[in-house]
LUMDOLO-827713 format. One record per residue: residue number from 1; residue in one letter; x, y, z of N, C-alpha, C in turn. Coordinates in Angstrom, 1 decimal. Example, Ala and Ser with C-alpha at 12.3 -4.5 7.8 and 13.67 -1.06 7.14 Angstrom:
BEGIN
<1, 'A', <13.2, -5.7, 7.8>, <12.3, -4.5, 7.8>, <13.2, -3.3, 7.8>>,
<2, 'S', <12.8, -2.2, 7.1>, <13.7, -1.1, 7.1>, <12.9, 0.0, 7.9>>,
This chain:
BEGIN
<1, 'S', <-92.8, 2.4, -98.6>, <-94.1, 2.8, -98.1>, <-94.5, 3.0, -99.3>>,
<2, 'E', <-96.2, 3.2, -99.3>, <-97.1, 2.8, -100.0>, <-97.3, 3.6, -101.3>>,
<3, 'T', <-97.0, 3.4, -102.5>, <-97.1, 4.8, -103.2>, <-97.4, 4.3, -104.6>>,
<4, 'G', <-98.2, 4.9, -105.3>, <-99.2, 5.0, -107.0>, <-98.3, 5.2, -107.5>>,
<5, 'I', <-97.5, 6.2, -107.1>, <-96.6, 6.7, -108.2>, <-95.5, 7.4, -108.0>>,
<6, 'C', <-94.2, 7.1, -108.3>, <-93.1, 7.6, -107.8>, <-92.9, 8.8, -109.1>>,
<7, 'A', <-93.1, 10.0, -109.3>, <-92.8, 11.2, -110.1>, <-91.2, 11.5, -110.4>>,
<8, 'N', <-90.9, 11.0, -109.3>, <-89.5, 11.3, -109.1>, <-89.1, 10.5, -110.2>>,
<9, 'A', <-89.0, 9.2, -110.2>, <-88.6, 8.2, -111.2>, <-88.7, 8.0, -112.3>>,
<10, 'L', <-90.0, 8.7, -112.4>, <-90.4, 9.3, -113.8>, <-89.7, 10.6, -114.6>>,
<11, 'L', <-88.9, 11.5, -113.5>, <-88.8, 12.8, -114.2>, <-86.9, 12.1, -114.7>>,
<12, 'S', <-86.6, 11.2, -113.8>, <-85.3, 10.4, -114.0>, <-85.1, 9.8, -115.5>>,
<13, 'L', <-86.5, 9.4, -115.2>, <-86.5, 8.2, -117.1>, <-86.7, 9.5, -118.0>>,
<14, 'L', <-87.4, 10.6, -117.9>, <-87.2, 11.5, -119.4>, <-86.0, 12.0, -119.0>>,
<15, 'R', <-85.2, 12.0, -118.3>, <-83.3, 12.5, -118.8>, <-82.7, 11.5, -119.3>>,
<16, 'I', <-83.1, 10.3, -118.8>, <-82.2, 9.0, -119.7>, <-83.2, 9.0, -121.3>>,
<17, 'F', <-84.8, 9.2, -121.5>, <-85.0, 9.1, -123.0>, <-84.1, 9.7, -123.9>>,
<18, 'N', <-83.3, 11.1, -123.0>, <-82.7, 12.4, -124.3>, <-83.9, 12.6, -125.1>>,
<19, 'N', <-84.5, 13.3, -124.5>, <-86.0, 14.1, -125.4>, <-86.5, 13.4, -126.2>>,
<20, 'S', <-86.8, 11.8, -126.5>, <-87.3, 11.3, -127.5>, <-88.4, 10.2, -126.2>>,
<21, 'S', <-88.5, 10.7, -125.4>, <-89.1, 10.1, -124.5>, <-91.0, 9.4, -124.6>>,
<22, 'P', <-91.4, 8.3, -124.6>, <-92.9, 8.4, -124.9>, <-93.4, 9.6, -124.2>>,
<23, 'S', <-94.9, 9.8, -124.8>, <-95.9, 10.8, -124.6>, <-96.7, 10.2, -123.1>>,
<24, 'M', <-96.6, 9.3, -122.7>, <-97.8, 8.8, -121.5>, <-96.5, 7.8, -120.8>>,
<25, 'F', <-96.3, 7.7, -119.5>, <-96.1, 6.8, -118.8>, <-97.2, 6.2, -118.0>>,
<26, 'Q', <-97.5, 4.5, -117.8>, <-98.4, 3.9, -117.0>, <-98.0, 3.1, -115.8>>,
<27, 'T', <-98.4, 4.1, -114.9>, <-98.7, 3.9, -113.3>, <-99.4, 3.1, -112.7>>,
<28, 'Q', <-99.2, 1.9, -111.6>, <-100.0, 1.7, -110.6>, <-101.4, 2.9, -111.1>>,
<29, 'S', <-101.1, 3.9, -110.6>, <-102.6, 5.1, -109.9>, <-103.0, 5.6, -111.5>>,
<30, 'G', <-102.4, 5.4, -113.1>, <-103.0, 5.6, -113.5>, <-101.9, 6.0, -114.9>>,
<31, 'S', <-102.6, 7.2, -116.0>, <-101.3, 7.2, -116.7>, <-101.0, 8.9, -116.6>>,
<32, 'I', <-99.4, 8.8, -116.9>, <-99.1, 10.4, -116.7>, <-98.2, 10.6, -117.7>>,
<33, 'A', <-98.5, 12.3, -118.3>, <-98.5, 12.7, -119.7>, <-97.3, 13.3, -119.4>>,
<34, 'T', <-96.7, 13.7, -120.7>, <-95.1, 14.1, -120.6>, <-95.7, 15.7, -121.6>>,
<35, 'I', <-94.9, 16.8, -121.4>, <-95.2, 17.9, -122.5>, <-93.7, 18.6, -122.3>>,
<36, 'Y', <-94.0, 19.4, -123.6>, <-92.8, 20.0, -123.9>, <-93.1, 21.8, -123.8>>,
<37, 'F', <-92.5, 22.6, -122.9>, <-92.6, 23.6, -122.7>, <-91.1, 24.2, -123.2>>,
<38, 'D', <-90.6, 25.7, -123.4>, <-90.1, 26.1, -123.6>, <-88.5, 25.2, -124.2>>,
<39, 'G', <-88.7, 23.8, -124.4>, <-87.7, 23.1, -125.3>, <-87.2, 22.4, -124.6>>,
<40, 'A', <-87.8, 22.3, -123.1>, <-87.8, 21.0, -122.0>, <-89.0, 19.9, -121.5>>,
<41, 'E', <-88.8, 19.6, -121.0>, <-90.1, 18.5, -121.0>, <-90.1, 18.4, -119.4>>,
<42, 'Y', <-91.6, 18.1, -119.3>, <-92.3, 18.4, -118.5>, <-93.1, 17.2, -117.7>>,
<43, 'L', <-93.7, 16.8, -117.0>, <-94.3, 15.7, -116.5>, <-95.9, 16.3, -116.4>>,
<44, 'R', <-96.6, 15.9, -117.1>, <-98.1, 16.8, -116.4>, <-98.9, 16.2, -115.6>>,
<45, 'L', <-99.3, 16.5, -114.4>, <-99.9, 15.8, -113.6>, <-101.0, 16.4, -113.2>>,
<46, 'I', <-102.2, 15.3, -113.1>, <-103.5, 16.2, -112.8>, <-103.9, 15.5, -111.3>>,
<47, 'S', <-104.6, 16.2, -110.8>, <-105.1, 15.7, -109.3>, <-106.7, 15.2, -109.1>>,
<48, 'D', <-106.5, 13.9, -108.5>, <-107.8, 13.9, -108.7>, <-109.0, 13.9, -107.8>>,
<49, 'P', <-109.8, 14.7, -108.3>, <-111.0, 15.6, -107.6>, <-111.9, 14.6, -106.7>>,
<50, 'E', <-111.8, 13.6, -106.3>, <-112.9, 12.7, -105.7>, <-111.8, 13.1, -104.3>>,
<51, 'L', <-110.2, 13.0, -104.0>, <-110.4, 12.9, -102.6>, <-110.0, 14.2, -101.9>>,
<52, 'A', <-110.9, 15.4, -103.0>, <-110.9, 16.9, -102.0>, <-112.2, 16.6, -101.3>>,
<53, 'N', <-112.9, 15.8, -101.6>, <-114.3, 15.2, -100.9>, <-113.8, 14.4, -99.8>>,
<54, 'T', <-113.3, 14.2, -99.5>, <-112.5, 13.1, -98.3>, <-113.3, 13.7, -97.1>>,
<55, 'F', <-112.7, 15.6, -96.8>, <-113.1, 15.8, -95.8>, <-114.1, 16.6, -96.5>>,
<56, 'K', <-115.4, 16.4, -95.8>, <-116.7, 17.1, -96.8>, <-117.3, 17.8, -96.3>>,
<57, 'D', <-116.5, 18.3, -95.1>, <-117.3, 19.9, -94.6>, <-115.8, 20.5, -93.6>>,
<58, 'K', <-116.1, 21.5, -93.3>, <-114.9, 22.1, -92.8>, <-115.0, 22.0, -91.3>>,
<59, 'N', <-115.7, 21.7, -90.5>, <-115.6, 21.2, -89.0>, <-113.9, 19.6, -89.1>>,
<60, 'T', <-114.5, 19.0, -90.1>, <-113.5, 18.0, -90.2>, <-112.3, 18.5, -90.3>>,
<61, 'A', <-112.2, 19.4, -91.2>, <-110.8, 20.0, -91.4>, <-110.6, 20.6, -90.4>>,
<62, 'I', <-111.0, 20.8, -89.7>, <-110.7, 22.2, -88.6>, <-109.8, 20.6, -87.5>>,
<63, 'I', <-110.7, 20.0, -87.1>, <-110.5, 18.9, -86.2>, <-109.1, 18.4, -86.4>>,
<64, 'A', <-108.9, 18.3, -87.9>, <-107.5, 17.4, -88.1>, <-106.2, 18.4, -88.1>>,
<65, 'S', <-106.3, 19.9, -88.6>, <-106.0, 21.1, -88.3>, <-105.2, 20.9, -86.9>>,
<66, 'K', <-106.3, 21.0, -85.8>, <-105.9, 21.0, -84.3>, <-105.2, 19.8, -83.9>>,
<67, 'Q', <-105.4, 18.7, -84.6>, <-104.1, 17.3, -83.7>, <-102.7, 17.9, -83.8>>,
<68, 'L', <-102.2, 19.1, -84.6>, <-101.1, 19.6, -85.1>, <-101.6, 21.2, -84.3>>,
<69, 'V', <-101.0, 21.8, -82.9>, <-101.2, 22.9, -82.2>, <-100.3, 24.0, -83.2>>,
<70, 'Y', <-99.3, 23.6, -83.7>, <-98.9, 24.5, -84.8>, <-99.6, 25.2, -86.1>>,
<71, 'L', <-100.0, 24.5, -86.7>, <-101.1, 25.1, -87.6>, <-102.0, 26.1, -87.7>>,
<72, 'E', <-101.3, 26.9, -88.9>, <-102.4, 28.2, -88.7>, <-104.0, 28.0, -89.8>>,
<73, 'T', <-103.8, 27.1, -90.8>, <-104.5, 27.0, -91.9>, <-105.3, 26.0, -92.1>>,
<74, 'Y', <-106.0, 26.1, -92.4>, <-107.1, 24.8, -93.2>, <-106.0, 24.3, -93.9>>,
<75, 'P', <-106.3, 22.0, -94.2>, <-105.8, 21.9, -94.8>, <-106.4, 22.0, -96.3>>,
<76, 'S', <-105.7, 21.2, -97.5>, <-105.7, 21.7, -98.5>, <-105.9, 19.6, -99.4>>,
<77, 'F', <-106.1, 19.3, -100.1>, <-106.1, 17.7, -100.3>, <-106.0, 17.7, -101.3>>,
<78, 'Y', <-105.4, 16.9, -101.8>, <-104.8, 16.4, -103.4>, <-104.6, 15.2, -103.6>>,
<79, 'D', <-104.6, 14.7, -104.7>, <-104.4, 13.3, -105.2>, <-103.3, 13.7, -106.9>>,
<80, 'F', <-102.2, 13.4, -106.7>, <-101.8, 13.3, -108.1>, <-101.0, 11.4, -108.1>>,
<81, 'G', <-102.1, 10.6, -107.5>, <-101.6, 9.0, -107.9>, <-101.3, 8.7, -106.7>>,
<82, 'N', <-101.2, 9.9, -105.5>, <-100.6, 9.6, -103.9>, <-101.1, 10.8, -103.5>>,
<83, 'P', <-102.0, 10.1, -102.3>, <-103.1, 11.5, -101.7>, <-102.1, 11.9, -100.7>>,
<84, 'H', <-102.3, 13.6, -100.9>, <-101.7, 14.8, -100.1>, <-102.4, 15.2, -99.2>>,
<85, 'T', <-102.0, 15.9, -98.1>, <-102.6, 17.1, -97.2>, <-101.4, 17.7, -97.4>>,
<86, 'V', <-101.7, 18.8, -97.8>, <-101.1, 20.2, -97.6>, <-100.9, 21.6, -97.1>>,
<87, 'Y', <-100.2, 21.5, -96.3>, <-100.6, 22.9, -95.5>, <-99.9, 23.6, -95.8>>,
<88, 'Y', <-99.9, 25.6, -95.2>, <-99.0, 26.5, -96.1>, <-99.1, 27.1, -94.8>>,
<89, 'F', <-97.4, 27.7, -94.8>, <-97.3, 28.3, -93.4>, <-97.3, 29.8, -94.0>>,
<90, 'Q', <-97.7, 30.6, -93.2>, <-97.1, 31.7, -93.5>, <-95.3, 32.2, -92.8>>,
<91, 'D', <-95.6, 31.6, -91.6>, <-94.0, 31.8, -91.0>, <-93.5, 30.9, -91.1>>,
<92, 'S', <-91.7, 30.7, -91.9>, <-91.3, 29.8, -92.3>, <-90.6, 29.0, -90.9>>,
<93, 'Q', <-90.7, 29.7, -90.0>, <-90.3, 29.3, -88.8>, <-90.8, 28.3, -88.0>>,
<94, 'K', <-92.0, 28.2, -88.5>, <-93.2, 27.0, -88.1>, <-93.6, 25.6, -89.2>>,
<95, 'C', <-92.4, 26.0, -90.2>, <-93.1, 24.8, -91.0>, <-91.9, 23.9, -90.9>>,
<96, 'I', <-91.8, 22.9, -89.6>, <-91.2, 22.1, -89.2>, <-91.7, 20.8, -89.2>>,
<97, 'L', <-91.3, 20.0, -89.3>, <-91.4, 18.5, -89.7>, <-91.4, 18.0, -88.4>>,
<98, 'N', <-92.9, 17.1, -87.8>, <-91.7, 16.4, -86.6>, <-93.2, 15.0, -86.4>>,
<99, 'N', <-93.0, 14.3, -85.2>, <-94.0, 13.1, -85.7>, <-95.3, 13.4, -84.7>>,
<100, 'S', <-95.7, 14.1, -84.7>, <-97.3, 14.4, -84.6>, <-97.6, 14.6, -85.8>>,
<101, 'L', <-97.4, 14.6, -86.9>, <-97.4, 14.9, -88.6>, <-98.0, 13.3, -88.9>>,
<102, 'Q', <-97.8, 12.0, -87.7>, <-98.4, 10.5, -88.1>, <-99.8, 10.8, -87.5>>,
<103, 'A', <-100.6, 12.0, -86.4>, <-102.0, 11.7, -86.8>, <-102.9, 12.3, -87.5>>,
<104, 'I', <-101.8, 12.9, -88.5>, <-102.9, 13.3, -89.9>, <-102.5, 11.9, -90.9>>,
<105, 'E', <-101.5, 11.7, -90.6>, <-101.2, 10.3, -91.7>, <-101.8, 9.4, -91.8>>,
<106, 'N', <-102.5, 9.0, -90.1>, <-103.0, 7.9, -89.6>, <-104.5, 8.5, -89.3>>,
<107, 'N', <-104.8, 9.2, -90.1>, <-106.7, 9.8, -90.0>, <-107.2, 8.6, -90.5>>,
<108, 'N', <-108.2, 8.2, -89.5>, <-108.8, 7.2, -90.2>, <-110.0, 7.5, -91.4>>,
<109, 'F', <-109.9, 9.2, -91.8>, <-110.6, 10.1, -92.9>, <-109.7, 8.9, -94.3>>,
<110, 'F', <-108.8, 8.7, -94.0>, <-108.0, 7.9, -95.7>, <-107.8, 6.6, -95.4>>,
<111, 'K', <-107.9, 6.0, -96.3>, <-108.6, 4.6, -96.8>, <-107.3, 3.9, -96.4>>,
<112, 'K', <-106.2, 4.9, -97.1>, <-104.7, 3.6, -96.9>, <-103.7, 5.3, -96.7>>,
<113, 'K', <-104.2, 5.8, -95.2>, <-103.4, 7.0, -95.0>, <-102.7, 8.1, -95.9>>,
<114, 'T', <-102.1, 9.2, -95.8>, <-101.7, 10.3, -96.4>, <-100.5, 10.7, -96.3>>,
<115, 'N', <-99.8, 11.1, -97.8>, <-98.9, 12.3, -97.7>, <-98.9, 13.2, -97.0>>,
<116, 'I', <-98.3, 14.0, -96.4>, <-98.2, 15.1, -95.5>, <-97.3, 16.6, -96.5>>,
<117, 'T', <-97.8, 17.3, -96.8>, <-96.4, 18.3, -97.7>, <-97.0, 19.6, -97.3>>,
<118, 'C', <-96.1, 20.0, -96.8>, <-95.8, 21.7, -95.6>, <-94.9, 22.7, -96.4>>,
<119, 'Y', <-95.4, 23.8, -96.8>, <-94.4, 24.6, -97.6>, <-94.7, 26.2, -96.6>>,
<120, 'F', <-93.7, 26.9, -97.7>, <-93.8, 28.4, -97.2>, <-93.9, 29.1, -98.6>>,
<121, 'E', <-94.0, 30.3, -98.6>, <-93.6, 31.2, -100.1>, <-92.3, 32.0, -98.9>>,
<122, 'V', <-91.2, 31.6, -100.4>, <-89.6, 32.2, -100.2>, <-89.7, 33.8, -100.7>>,
<123, 'Q', <-90.4, 33.8, -101.5>, <-90.6, 34.5, -102.8>, <-91.8, 35.2, -103.6>>,
<124, 'P', <-92.4, 36.0, -104.1>, <-93.2, 35.9, -105.0>, <-93.1, 34.9, -106.7>>,
<125, 'G', <-93.9, 33.7, -106.4>, <-93.6, 32.9, -107.6>, <-92.3, 31.8, -107.2>>,
<126, 'E', <-92.2, 31.8, -105.8>, <-91.2, 30.5, -105.5>, <-91.8, 30.2, -104.0>>,
<127, 'I', <-91.8, 28.6, -103.8>, <-92.1, 28.5, -102.5>, <-91.0, 26.6, -102.0>>,
<128, 'Y', <-90.8, 26.7, -100.7>, <-90.4, 26.1, -100.2>, <-91.0, 24.9, -99.5>>,
<129, 'C', <-90.5, 23.5, -100.3>, <-91.5, 22.4, -99.7>, <-90.8, 21.4, -99.0>>,
<130, 'Q', <-91.7, 20.5, -97.5>, <-91.0, 19.7, -96.8>, <-92.0, 18.2, -96.9>>,
<131, 'F', <-91.6, 17.4, -96.5>, <-92.6, 16.6, -97.2>, <-92.5, 15.1, -96.2>>,
<132, 'W', <-93.6, 14.6, -95.5>, <-93.8, 13.4, -94.7>, <-94.7, 12.3, -95.6>>,
<133, 'E', <-93.8, 11.2, -95.8>, <-94.1, 10.6, -96.5>, <-95.1, 8.9, -95.7>>,
<134, 'R', <-96.3, 8.7, -96.1>, <-96.8, 7.8, -95.2>, <-96.0, 6.7, -95.3>>,
<135, 'I', <-96.2, 5.8, -94.0>, <-95.2, 4.9, -93.4>, <-93.8, 5.0, -93.4>>,
<136, 'T', <-93.3, 6.4, -94.6>, <-92.0, 6.1, -94.4>, <-91.6, 7.2, -93.5>>,
<137, 'G', <-92.2, 8.4, -93.5>, <-92.0, 10.1, -92.5>, <-91.1, 10.8, -93.3>>,
<138, 'P', <-90.5, 11.5, -92.9>, <-89.9, 13.0, -93.4>, <-88.8, 12.4, -94.8>>,
<139, 'V', <-88.8, 13.0, -95.9>, <-88.3, 12.2, -97.0>, <-87.7, 13.7, -97.7>>,
<140, 'P', <-86.4, 13.6, -98.1>, <-85.9, 15.0, -98.7>, <-86.7, 15.5, -100.3>>,
<141, 'S', <-87.3, 14.9, -100.8>, <-88.0, 15.4, -101.4>, <-89.4, 14.5, -102.2>>,
<142, 'C', <-90.5, 14.9, -102.8>, <-91.4, 13.9, -103.5>, <-92.3, 15.0, -104.3>>,
<143, 'A', <-92.2, 14.5, -106.1>, <-92.7, 15.4, -106.9>, <-94.3, 15.5, -107.1>>,
<144, 'T', <-94.9, 14.3, -106.3>, <-96.2, 15.0, -106.4>, <-96.5, 15.6, -105.2>>,
<145, 'G', <-95.8, 15.1, -104.0>, <-95.6, 16.8, -103.3>, <-96.2, 17.5, -103.8>>,
<146, 'V', <-94.3, 18.1, -104.8>, <-94.8, 19.5, -104.8>, <-95.6, 19.7, -106.3>>,
<147, 'A', <-96.3, 18.7, -107.1>, <-97.6, 19.0, -107.8>, <-98.3, 19.8, -106.8>>,
<148, 'A', <-98.9, 18.9, -105.5>, <-99.6, 19.5, -104.9>, <-99.7, 20.7, -104.3>>,
<149, 'A', <-98.3, 21.0, -103.6>, <-98.2, 22.7, -102.8>, <-98.2, 23.2, -104.1>>,
<150, 'W', <-97.4, 23.5, -105.3>, <-97.9, 24.1, -106.1>, <-98.9, 24.4, -106.6>>,
<151, 'Q', <-100.0, 23.4, -106.8>, <-101.3, 23.3, -107.1>, <-101.9, 24.7, -105.8>>,
<152, 'D', <-101.6, 23.9, -104.2>, <-102.3, 25.2, -103.5>, <-101.8, 26.7, -103.5>>,
<153, 'Y', <-100.5, 26.5, -103.9>, <-100.0, 27.9, -104.1>, <-100.7, 28.5, -105.1>>,
<154, 'S', <-101.2, 27.8, -106.1>, <-101.4, 28.8, -107.4>, <-102.8, 29.4, -107.2>>,
<155, 'L', <-103.5, 28.6, -106.8>, <-104.9, 28.8, -106.5>, <-105.0, 30.0, -105.1>>,
<156, 'R', <-104.0, 29.9, -104.5>, <-103.9, 30.8, -103.0>, <-103.3, 32.4, -103.9>>,
<157, 'R', <-102.4, 32.4, -105.0>, <-101.7, 33.6, -105.2>, <-101.9, 33.8, -106.7>>,
<158, 'Q', <-103.0, 33.0, -107.4>, <-103.1, 33.1, -108.9>, <-102.0, 33.3, -109.5>>,
<159, 'I', <-100.7, 32.5, -109.1>, <-99.6, 32.6, -110.1>, <-99.5, 30.9, -110.6>>,
<160, 'T', <-99.3, 31.1, -111.9>, <-99.2, 30.1, -112.9>, <-97.6, 29.3, -112.9>>,
<161, 'H', <-96.6, 30.3, -113.3>, <-95.5, 29.6, -113.4>, <-94.6, 29.8, -112.0>>,
<162, 'G', <-93.7, 29.1, -111.5>, <-92.9, 29.6, -111.0>, <-92.1, 28.3, -110.9>>,
<163, 'K', <-90.9, 28.1, -109.1>, <-90.1, 27.1, -109.3>, <-90.2, 26.7, -107.5>>,
<164, 'V', <-90.0, 25.9, -107.5>, <-90.3, 25.0, -106.1>, <-89.1, 24.0, -105.7>>,
<165, 'H', <-88.7, 24.9, -104.3>, <-87.8, 23.9, -103.9>, <-87.5, 22.9, -102.9>>,
<166, 'T', <-87.3, 22.1, -102.7>, <-86.7, 21.1, -101.7>, <-85.1, 21.0, -101.1>>,
<167, 'Q', <-85.5, 20.2, -100.1>, <-83.7, 19.8, -99.3>, <-82.9, 19.9, -100.6>>,
<168, 'F', <-83.1, 18.9, -101.9>, <-81.4, 18.7, -102.3>, <-81.9, 18.9, -104.2>>,
<169, 'T', <-83.2, 19.3, -104.2>, <-83.9, 19.5, -105.8>, <-84.4, 20.9, -105.9>>,
<170, 'Q', <-84.5, 21.6, -107.0>, <-85.5, 22.7, -107.6>, <-86.2, 22.0, -108.7>>,
<171, 'Y', <-87.6, 22.2, -108.6>, <-88.4, 22.5, -109.5>, <-88.9, 23.5, -110.4>>,
<172, 'D', <-88.7, 23.5, -111.9>, <-89.5, 24.5, -112.4>, <-91.1, 23.8, -112.8>>,
<173, 'V', <-92.0, 24.7, -112.2>, <-93.2, 24.1, -112.5>, <-94.5, 25.2, -113.4>>,
<174, 'F', <-95.5, 25.0, -113.8>, <-96.4, 25.7, -114.4>, <-97.4, 24.9, -114.4>>,
<175, 'I', <-98.6, 25.7, -114.3>, <-100.0, 25.0, -114.5>, <-100.7, 25.3, -116.0>>,
<176, 'D', <-101.1, 24.4, -116.6>, <-101.6, 24.0, -118.0>, <-103.1, 23.2, -117.6>>,
<177, 'N', <-103.8, 24.4, -118.0>, <-105.3, 23.6, -117.5>, <-105.3, 23.0, -116.7>>,
<178, 'M', <-104.9, 23.4, -115.2>, <-105.5, 22.5, -114.2>, <-104.9, 21.5, -114.0>>,
<179, 'A', <-103.9, 21.1, -114.6>, <-103.0, 20.2, -114.5>, <-101.5, 21.0, -114.0>>,
<180, 'V', <-100.7, 20.4, -113.5>, <-99.2, 20.7, -112.8>, <-98.4, 20.0, -113.6>>,
<181, 'C', <-97.6, 20.9, -114.0>, <-96.2, 20.1, -115.2>, <-95.4, 20.6, -114.6>>,
<182, 'I', <-94.5, 19.8, -114.2>, <-93.1, 19.8, -113.2>, <-91.6, 19.3, -113.9>>,
<183, 'R', <-90.4, 19.8, -113.7>, <-89.0, 19.1, -114.5>, <-88.6, 19.8, -113.5>>,
<184, 'A', <-87.6, 18.6, -112.7>, <-86.8, 18.8, -111.8>, <-85.2, 19.4, -112.5>>,
<185, 'V', <-84.6, 19.9, -111.4>, <-83.8, 20.8, -111.9>, <-82.4, 20.4, -111.1>>,
<186, 'P', <-82.1, 18.7, -110.8>, <-81.4, 18.4, -109.7>, <-79.8, 18.6, -109.5>>,
<187, 'S', <-79.8, 18.6, -108.4>, <-78.3, 19.2, -107.7>, <-76.7, 18.6, -108.1>>,
<188, 'I', <-77.1, 16.8, -108.1>, <-76.4, 15.6, -109.0>, <-76.9, 15.1, -110.0>>,
<189, 'V', <-76.3, 15.4, -110.9>, <-76.8, 14.2, -112.4>, <-75.2, 13.5, -112.4>>,
<190, 'F', <-75.8, 12.2, -112.5>, <-74.7, 11.4, -112.7>, <-75.2, 10.3, -114.1>>,
<191, 'Q', <-74.3, 10.4, -114.9>, <-74.8, 9.3, -116.0>, <-73.4, 8.5, -116.6>>,
<192, 'G', <-74.4, 7.1, -117.0>, <-72.9, 6.3, -117.4>, <-73.3, 5.3, -116.5>>,
<193, 'H', <-72.4, 3.9, -116.7>, <-72.9, 2.9, -116.0>, <-72.6, 2.8, -114.8>>,
<194, 'L', <-73.3, 2.0, -113.8>, <-73.2, 2.1, -112.3>, <-72.0, 0.9, -112.1>>,
<195, 'N', <-71.2, 0.6, -111.6>, <-70.8, -0.4, -110.6>, <-70.3, -0.1, -109.7>>,
<196, 'R', <-69.7, -1.4, -108.9>, <-69.6, -1.3, -107.2>, <-68.3, -0.4, -107.3>>,
<197, 'E', <-67.4, 0.2, -107.8>, <-66.2, 1.2, -108.0>, <-67.5, 2.9, -107.3>>,
<198, 'H', <-68.4, 2.8, -108.0>, <-68.7, 4.0, -107.5>, <-69.7, 4.1, -105.9>>,
<199, 'L', <-69.8, 2.8, -105.8>, <-70.6, 2.5, -104.8>, <-70.0, 2.6, -103.5>>,
<200, 'R', <-68.6, 3.1, -103.6>, <-67.5, 2.8, -102.2>, <-67.6, 4.5, -101.8>>,
């Protein structure tokens, strides 16, 4: 997949550094800062406002939405190192990934395709996300997609702190001066030396 940043990989590095991590990571798509909150370390991601101008009028957004007949709302657009088109579903039963998402991924308004994040509200302050990654297709988790979904949700609900659930991972999230700060809480943590025995 064409990725400028893998925030999940950076979150994994934070665990390896054991509270002595650098305050900044350099990636292909720019610098990503770290921040402490309540004794835990978070990645601080800032969306590039230029992507929001990719679709300059609502008619274009309507056309993009109608390519997927079950979509109920206009898409939102964010770029946290990777471009994301975000859809919010009021009905969780309609938040289902399928191959028709390729119509959005390959929309010629995006120079290098787009990732797609679909989400719904579990309860106030908690959302569940599903992800379609450009070129790859459905993936169980995408941390920049989490950031994009939470920024969209926080703007809709005026909620700053909460949780984002994905297929395997939960993220603690909050807004810090228009930036999204995320911390992964993995369901499985392995620490130690990896050898061939672990792969059997």
